[in-house]
PDB file as gemmi writes it, atoms N, CA and C in Angstrom:
CRYST1    1.000    1.000    1.000  90.00  90.00  90.00 P 1                      
ATOM      1  N   MET A   1      53.179 100.727  85.496  1.00  0.00           N  
ATOM      2  CA  MET A   1      52.523 101.853  84.991  1.00  0.00           C  
ATOM      3  C   MET A   1      53.122 103.084  85.535  1.00  0.00           C  
ATOM      4  N   ARG A   2      53.462 104.013  84.592  1.00  0.00           N  
ATOM      5  CA  ARG A   2      54.134 105.303  84.960  1.00  0.00           C  
ATOM      6  C   ARG A   2      53.266 106.313  85.407  1.00  0.00           C  
ATOM      7  N   GLN A   3      53.572 106.976  86.458  1.00  0.00           N  
ATOM      8  CA  GLN A   3      52.683 108.079  87.023  1.00  0.00           C  
ATOM      9  C   GLN A   3      52.905 109.413  86.317  1.00  0.00           C  
ATOM     10  N   THR A   4      51.942 110.195  86.238  1.00  0.00           N  
ATOM     11  CA  THR A   4      52.037 111.506  85.656  1.00  0.00           C  
ATOM     12  C   THR A   4      52.700 112.424  86.665  1.00  0.00           C  
ATOM     13  N   LYS A   5      53.626 113.251  86.197  1.00  0.00           N  
ATOM     14  CA  LYS A   5      54.412 114.034  87.131  1.00  0.00           C  
ATOM     15  C   LYS A   5      54.009 115.603  86.614  1.00  0.00           C  
ATOM     16  N   VAL A   6      54.198 116.488  87.685  1.00  0.00           N  
ATOM     17  CA  VAL A   6      53.872 117.877  87.514  1.00  0.00           C  
ATOM     18  C   VAL A   6      55.171 118.601  87.669  1.00  0.00           C  
ATOM     19  N   ALA A   7      55.263 119.798  87.102  1.00  0.00           N  
ATOM     20  CA  ALA A   7      56.487 120.645  87.237  1.00  0.00           C  
ATOM     21  C   ALA A   7      56.267 121.717  88.323  1.00  0.00           C  
ATOM     22  N   VAL A   8      57.238 121.973  89.011  1.00  0.00           N  
ATOM     23  CA  VAL A   8      57.256 122.907  90.093  1.00  0.00           C  
ATOM     24  C   VAL A   8      58.418 123.752  89.967  1.00  0.00           C  
ATOM     25  N   LEU A   9      58.168 125.096  90.059  1.00  0.00           N  
ATOM     26  CA  LEU A   9      59.313 126.131  90.064  1.00  0.00           C  
ATOM     27  C   LEU A   9      59.757 126.449  91.387  1.00  0.00           C  
ATOM     28  N   VAL A  10      61.042 126.237  91.671  1.00  0.00           N  
ATOM     29  CA  VAL A  10      61.675 126.533  92.909  1.00  0.00           C  
ATOM     30  C   VAL A  10      62.768 127.584  92.833  1.00  0.00           C  
ATOM     31  N   ARG A  11      62.817 128.487  93.517  1.00  0.00           N  
ATOM     32  CA  ARG A  11      63.859 129.528  93.658  1.00  0.00           C  
ATOM     33  C   ARG A  11      64.855 129.058  94.662  1.00  0.00           C  
ATOM     34  N   MET A  12      66.089 129.057  94.302  1.00  0.00           N  
ATOM     35  CA  MET A  12      67.184 128.847  95.483  1.00  0.00           C  
ATOM     36  C   MET A  12      68.403 129.514  95.006  1.00  0.00           C  
ATOM     37  N   LEU A  13      69.331 129.538  96.120  1.00  0.00           N  
ATOM     38  CA  LEU A  13      70.666 130.189  95.849  1.00  0.00           C  
ATOM     39  C   LEU A  13      71.364 129.405  94.846  1.00  0.00           C  
ATOM     40  N   PRO A  14      72.176 130.113  94.006  1.00  0.00           N  
ATOM     41  CA  PRO A  14      73.029 129.457  93.006  1.00  0.00           C  
ATOM     42  C   PRO A  14      73.996 128.481  93.670  1.00  0.00           C  
ATOM     43  N   THR A  15      74.356 128.857  94.798  1.00  0.00           N  
ATOM     44  CA  THR A  15      75.327 127.733  95.492  1.00  0.00           C  
ATOM     45  C   THR A  15      74.674 126.424  95.903  1.00  0.00           C  
ATOM     46  N   LEU A  16      73.366 126.543  96.256  1.00  0.00           N  
ATOM     47  CA  LEU A  16      72.607 125.322  96.602  1.00  0.00           C  
ATOM     48  C   LEU A  16      72.424 124.632  95.380  1.00  0.00           C  
ATOM     49  N   LYS A  17      72.066 125.268  94.162  1.00  0.00           N  
ATOM     50  CA  LYS A  17      71.870 124.521  92.945  1.00  0.00           C  
ATOM     51  C   LYS A  17      73.104 123.948  92.528  1.00  0.00           C  
ATOM     52  N   ALA A  18      74.251 124.487  92.742  1.00  0.00           N  
ATOM     53  CA  ALA A  18      75.601 123.935  92.357  1.00  0.00           C  
ATOM     54  C   ALA A  18      75.771 122.594  93.114  1.00  0.00           C  
ATOM     55  N   LYS A  19      75.560 122.747  94.452  1.00  0.00           N  
ATOM     56  CA  LYS A  19      75.728 121.545  95.245  1.00  0.00           C  
ATOM     57  C   LYS A  19      74.887 120.380  94.884  1.00  0.00           C  
ATOM     58  N   LEU A  20      73.667 120.670  94.622  1.00  0.00           N  
ATOM     59  CA  LEU A  20      72.639 119.656  94.059  1.00  0.00           C  
ATOM     60  C   LEU A  20      73.041 119.117  92.838  1.00  0.00           C  
ATOM     61  N   SER A  21      73.564 119.906  91.905  1.00  0.00           N  
ATOM     62  CA  SER A  21      73.986 119.504  90.630  1.00  0.00           C  
ATOM     63  C   SER A  21      75.290 118.561  90.792  1.00  0.00           C  
ATOM     64  N   GLU A  22      76.192 118.877  91.556  1.00  0.00           N  
ATOM     65  CA  GLU A  22      77.264 118.020  91.927  1.00  0.00           C  
ATOM     66  C   GLU A  22      76.878 116.646  92.375  1.00  0.00           C  
ATOM     67  N   ILE A  23      75.943 116.698  93.332  1.00  0.00           N  
ATOM     68  CA  ILE A  23      75.376 115.341  93.985  1.00  0.00           C  
ATOM     69  C   ILE A  23      74.684 114.613  92.863  1.00  0.00           C  
ATOM     70  N   ALA A  24      73.879 115.300  92.019  1.00  0.00           N  
ATOM     71  CA  ALA A  24      73.071 114.639  90.998  1.00  0.00           C  
ATOM     72  C   ALA A  24      74.073 113.951  89.949  1.00  0.00           C  
ATOM     73  N   LYS A  25      75.197 114.635  89.658  1.00  0.00           N  
ATOM     74  CA  LYS A  25      76.210 114.282  88.607  1.00  0.00           C  
ATOM     75  C   LYS A  25      76.851 112.955  89.170  1.00  0.00           C  
ATOM     76  N   ARG A  26      77.211 113.035  90.427  1.00  0.00           N  
ATOM     77  CA  ARG A  26      77.905 111.805  91.178  1.00  0.00           C  
ATOM     78  C   ARG A  26      77.022 110.689  91.327  1.00  0.00           C  
ATOM     79  N   GLU A  27      75.726 110.817  91.357  1.00  0.00           N  
ATOM     80  CA  GLU A  27      74.809 109.799  91.533  1.00  0.00           C  
ATOM     81  C   GLU A  27      74.228 109.342  90.242  1.00  0.00           C  
ATOM     82  N   HIS A  28      74.695 109.853  89.078  1.00  0.00           N  
ATOM     83  CA  HIS A  28      74.200 109.637  87.718  1.00  0.00           C  
ATOM     84  C   HIS A  28      72.677 109.783  87.631  1.00  0.00           C  
ATOM     85  N   ARG A  29      72.189 111.037  88.169  1.00  0.00           N  
ATOM     86  CA  ARG A  29      70.754 111.414  88.010  1.00  0.00           C  
ATOM     87  C   ARG A  29      70.745 112.791  87.407  1.00  0.00           C  
ATOM     88  N   SER A  30      69.660 113.241  86.902  1.00  0.00           N  
ATOM     89  CA  SER A  30      69.410 114.602  86.551  1.00  0.00           C  
ATOM     90  C   SER A  30      69.177 115.392  87.834  1.00  0.00           C  
ATOM     91  N   LEU A  31      69.298 116.689  87.687  1.00  0.00           N  
ATOM     92  CA  LEU A  31      69.118 117.444  88.857  1.00  0.00           C  
ATOM     93  C   LEU A  31      67.625 117.358  89.256  1.00  0.00           C  
ATOM     94  N   SER A  32      66.640 117.336  88.392  1.00  0.00           N  
ATOM     95  CA  SER A  32      65.213 117.127  88.803  1.00  0.00           C  
ATOM     96  C   SER A  32      65.064 115.733  89.443  1.00  0.00           C  
ATOM     97  N   GLN A  33      65.555 114.757  88.954  1.00  0.00           N  
ATOM     98  CA  GLN A  33      65.442 113.332  89.668  1.00  0.00           C  
ATOM     99  C   GLN A  33      66.068 113.455  91.134  1.00  0.00           C  
ATOM    100  N   GLN A  34      67.224 114.087  91.228  1.00  0.00           N  
ATOM    101  CA  GLN A  34      67.956 114.121  92.511  1.00  0.00           C  
ATOM    102  C   GLN A  34      67.111 115.010  93.514  1.00  0.00           C  
ATOM    103  N   VAL A  35      66.525 116.101  93.159  1.00  0.00           N  
ATOM    104  CA  VAL A  35      65.728 116.906  94.119  1.00  0.00           C  
ATOM    105  C   VAL A  35      64.504 116.222  94.387  1.00  0.00           C  
ATOM    106  N   GLU A  36      63.857 115.429  93.497  1.00  0.00           N  
ATOM    107  CA  GLU A  36      62.680 114.589  93.825  1.00  0.00           C  
ATOM    108  C   GLU A  36      63.063 113.500  94.805  1.00  0.00           C  
ATOM    109  N   LEU A  37      64.202 112.961  94.557  1.00  0.00           N  
ATOM    110  CA  LEU A  37      64.480 111.845  95.562  1.00  0.00           C  
ATOM    111  C   LEU A  37      64.693 112.425  97.056  1.00  0.00           C  
ATOM    112  N   PHE A  38      65.389 113.579  97.169  1.00  0.00           N  
ATOM    113  CA  PHE A  38      65.693 114.210  98.432  1.00  0.00           C  
ATOM    114  C   PHE A  38      64.170 114.651  99.033  1.00  0.00           C  
ATOM    115  N   LEU A  39      63.291 115.192  98.221  1.00  0.00           N  
ATOM    116  CA  LEU A  39      62.116 115.545  98.630  1.00  0.00           C  
ATOM    117  C   LEU A  39      61.246 114.478  99.254  1.00  0.00           C  
ATOM    118  N   GLU A  40      61.327 113.289  98.451  1.00  0.00           N  
ATOM    119  CA  GLU A  40      60.483 112.135  98.853  1.00  0.00           C  
ATOM    120  C   GLU A  40      61.092 111.618 100.175  1.00  0.00           C  
ATOM    121  N   HIS A  41      62.362 111.628 100.282  1.00  0.00           N  
ATOM    122  CA  HIS A  41      62.984 111.181 101.665  1.00  0.00           C  
ATOM    123  C   HIS A  41      62.600 112.086 102.827  1.00  0.00           C  
ATOM    124  N   CYS A  42      62.381 113.360 102.543  1.00  0.00           N  
ATOM    125  CA  CYS A  42      62.178 114.382 103.587  1.00  0.00           C  
ATOM    126  C   CYS A  42      60.826 114.363 104.087  1.00  0.00           C  
ATOM    127  N   VAL A  43      59.914 113.706 103.226  1.00  0.00           N  
ATOM    128  CA  VAL A  43      58.436 113.801 103.627  1.00  0.00           C  
ATOM    129  C   VAL A  43      58.011 112.443 104.294  1.00  0.00           C  
ATOM    130  N   LYS A  44      59.104 111.635 104.573  1.00  0.00           N  
ATOM    131  CA  LYS A  44      58.727 110.587 105.371  1.00  0.00           C  
ATOM    132  C   LYS A  44      59.229 110.652 106.819  1.00  0.00           C  
ATOM    133  N   ASP A  45      58.291 110.109 107.745  1.00  0.00           N  
ATOM    134  CA  ASP A  45      58.622 110.152 109.026  1.00  0.00           C  
ATOM    135  C   ASP A  45      59.750 109.013 109.439  1.00  0.00           C  
ATOM    136  N   PRO A  46      60.115 108.955 110.714  1.00  0.00           N  
ATOM    137  CA  PRO A  46      61.080 107.871 111.005  1.00  0.00           C  
ATOM    138  C   PRO A  46      60.702 106.474 110.809  1.00  0.00           C  
ATOM    139  N   LYS A  47      59.361 106.358 110.676  1.00  0.00           N  
ATOM    140  CA  LYS A  47      58.752 104.910 110.578  1.00  0.00           C  
ATOM    141  C   LYS A  47      58.632 104.522 109.116  1.00  0.00           C  
ATOM    142  N   GLY A  48      58.970 105.590 108.286  1.00  0.00           N  
ATOM    143  CA  GLY A  48      59.040 105.314 106.715  1.00  0.00           C  
ATOM    144  C   GLY A  48      57.420 105.592 106.201  1.00  0.00           C  
ATOM    145  N   GLU A  49      56.588 106.166 107.015  1.00  0.00           N  
ATOM    146  CA  GLU A  49      55.346 106.502 106.597  1.00  0.00           C  
ATOM    147  C   GLU A  49      55.200 107.931 106.034  1.00  0.00           C  
ATOM    148  N   ASP A  50      54.328 108.219 105.271  1.00  0.00           N  
ATOM    149  CA  ASP A  50      54.155 109.595 104.792  1.00  0.00           C  
ATOM    150  C   ASP A  50      53.646 110.403 106.053  1.00  0.00           C  
ATOM    151  N   ILE A  51      54.208 111.630 106.242  1.00  0.00           N  
ATOM    152  CA  ILE A  51      53.920 112.467 107.313  1.00  0.00           C  
ATOM    153  C   ILE A  51      52.567 112.864 107.414  1.00  0.00           C  
ATOM    154  N   GLU A  52      51.917 113.153 106.056  1.00  0.00           N  
ATOM    155  CA  GLU A  52      50.578 113.695 106.150  1.00  0.00           C  
ATOM    156  C   GLU A  52      49.616 112.593 106.671  1.00  0.00           C  
ATOM    157  N   GLU A  53      49.958 111.397 106.724  1.00  0.00           N  
ATOM    158  CA  GLU A  53      49.055 110.506 107.315  1.00  0.00           C  
ATOM    159  C   GLU A  53      49.066 110.503 108.901  1.00  0.00           C  
ATOM    160  N   ASN A  54      50.153 111.011 109.414  1.00  0.00           N  
ATOM    161  CA  ASN A  54      50.308 110.934 110.944  1.00  0.00           C  
ATOM    162  C   ASN A  54      50.045 112.245 111.554  1.00  0.00           C  
ATOM    163  N   ALA A  55      50.106 113.328 110.914  1.00  0.00           N  
ATOM    164  CA  ALA A  55      49.889 114.525 111.597  1.00  0.00           C  
ATOM    165  C   ALA A  55      49.646 115.796 110.602  1.00  0.00           C  
ATOM    166  N   SER A  56      49.080 116.944 111.141  1.00  0.00           N  
ATOM    167  CA  SER A  56      48.930 117.958 110.270  1.00  0.00           C  
ATOM    168  C   SER A  56      50.212 118.674 109.941  1.00  0.00           C  
ATOM    169  N   TRP A  57      50.351 119.428 109.078  1.00  0.00           N  
ATOM    170  CA  TRP A  57      51.604 120.234 108.779  1.00  0.00           C  
ATOM    171  C   TRP A  57      51.931 120.995 109.911  1.00  0.00           C  
ATOM    172  N   GLY A  58      50.936 121.566 110.696  1.00  0.00           N  
ATOM    173  CA  GLY A  58      51.356 122.547 111.859  1.00  0.00           C  
ATOM    174  C   GLY A  58      51.455 121.832 113.131  1.00  0.00           C  
ATOM    175  N   GLY A  59      51.304 120.530 113.257  1.00  0.00           N  
ATOM    176  CA  GLY A  59      51.311 119.878 114.582  1.00  0.00           C  
ATOM    177  C   GLY A  59      52.757 119.629 114.956  1.00  0.00           C  
ATOM    178  N   GLN A  60      52.811 119.537 116.329  1.00  0.00           N  
ATOM    179  CA  GLN A  60      54.097 119.276 116.996  1.00  0.00           C  
ATOM    180  C   GLN A  60      54.803 118.016 116.596  1.00  0.00           C  
ATOM    181  N   SER A  61      53.870 117.049 116.462  1.00  0.00           N  
ATOM    182  CA  SER A  61      54.483 115.587 116.139  1.00  0.00           C  
ATOM    183  C   SER A  61      55.086 115.618 114.737  1.00  0.00           C  
ATOM    184  N   ASN A  62      54.540 116.500 113.884  1.00  0.00           N  
ATOM    185  CA  ASN A  62      54.986 116.617 112.436  1.00  0.00           C  
ATOM    186  C   ASN A  62      56.390 117.185 112.445  1.00  0.00           C  
ATOM    187  N   ARG A  63      56.595 118.316 113.280  1.00  0.00           N  
ATOM    188  CA  ARG A  63      57.864 118.940 113.363  1.00  0.00           C  
ATOM    189  C   ARG A  63      58.852 118.059 113.873  1.00  0.00           C  
ATOM    190  N   ASP A  64      58.470 117.386 114.895  1.00  0.00           N  
ATOM    191  CA  ASP A  64      59.367 116.406 115.350  1.00  0.00           C  
ATOM    192  C   ASP A  64      59.850 115.328 114.364  1.00  0.00           C  
ATOM    193  N   ALA A  65      58.990 114.762 113.516  1.00  0.00           N  
ATOM    194  CA  ALA A  65      59.186 113.900 112.507  1.00  0.00           C  
ATOM    195  C   ALA A  65      60.137 114.429 111.613  1.00  0.00           C  
ATOM    196  N   LEU A  66      59.987 115.699 111.085  1.00  0.00           N  
ATOM    197  CA  LEU A  66      60.735 116.351 110.123  1.00  0.00           C  
ATOM    198  C   LEU A  66      62.231 116.524 110.732  1.00  0.00           C  
ATOM    199  N   GLY A  67      62.225 116.987 111.993  1.00  0.00           N  
ATOM    200  CA  GLY A  67      63.694 117.185 112.664  1.00  0.00           C  
ATOM    201  C   GLY A  67      64.422 115.795 112.708  1.00  0.00           C  
ATOM    202  N   ALA A  68      63.705 114.675 113.061  1.00  0.00           N  
ATOM    203  CA  ALA A  68      64.319 113.599 113.027  1.00  0.00           C  
ATOM    204  C   ALA A  68      64.913 112.990 111.773  1.00  0.00           C  
ATOM    205  N   ASN A  69      64.325 113.436 110.708  1.00  0.00           N  
ATOM    206  CA  ASN A  69      64.871 113.035 109.394  1.00  0.00           C  
ATOM    207  C   ASN A  69      65.993 113.885 108.807  1.00  0.00           C  
ATOM    208  N   LYS A  70      66.099 114.991 109.453  1.00  0.00           N  
ATOM    209  CA  LYS A  70      67.126 115.953 108.866  1.00  0.00           C  
ATOM    210  C   LYS A  70      68.520 115.438 108.830  1.00  0.00           C  
ATOM    211  N   LYS A  71      69.113 115.580 107.747  1.00  0.00           N  
ATOM    212  CA  LYS A  71      70.544 115.031 107.433  1.00  0.00           C  
ATOM    213  C   LYS A  71      71.201 116.171 106.778  1.00  0.00           C  
ATOM    214  N   ARG A  72      72.397 116.457 107.185  1.00  0.00           N  
ATOM    215  CA  ARG A  72      73.330 117.464 106.383  1.00  0.00           C  
ATOM    216  C   ARG A  72      73.713 116.861 105.114  1.00  0.00           C  
ATOM    217  N   ILE A  73      73.352 117.593 103.954  1.00  0.00           N  
ATOM    218  CA  ILE A  73      73.754 117.292 102.736  1.00  0.00           C  
ATOM    219  C   ILE A  73      74.990 118.082 102.362  1.00  0.00           C  
ATOM    220  N   THR A  74      76.161 117.476 102.110  1.00  0.00           N  
ATOM    221  CA  THR A  74      77.334 118.213 101.778  1.00  0.00           C  
ATOM    222  C   THR A  74      78.068 117.729 100.461  1.00  0.00           C  
TER     223      THR A  74                                                      
END                                                                             
């Protein structure tokens, strides 16, 4: 069963959009699909669980989980 999705307006630098578009093209995805994939990856902690289940957004452990998942995208 397909989940309902919502639209989100995001402002970014043109250079970032260009990089994301290049990655999406290389991966045979739409820009929207690629951004969604990156966001889903970024909101997981190192154990693969949703961050919101483990800590509040302001908590130190949440910042540690976000930092542990940070990868440079080039």
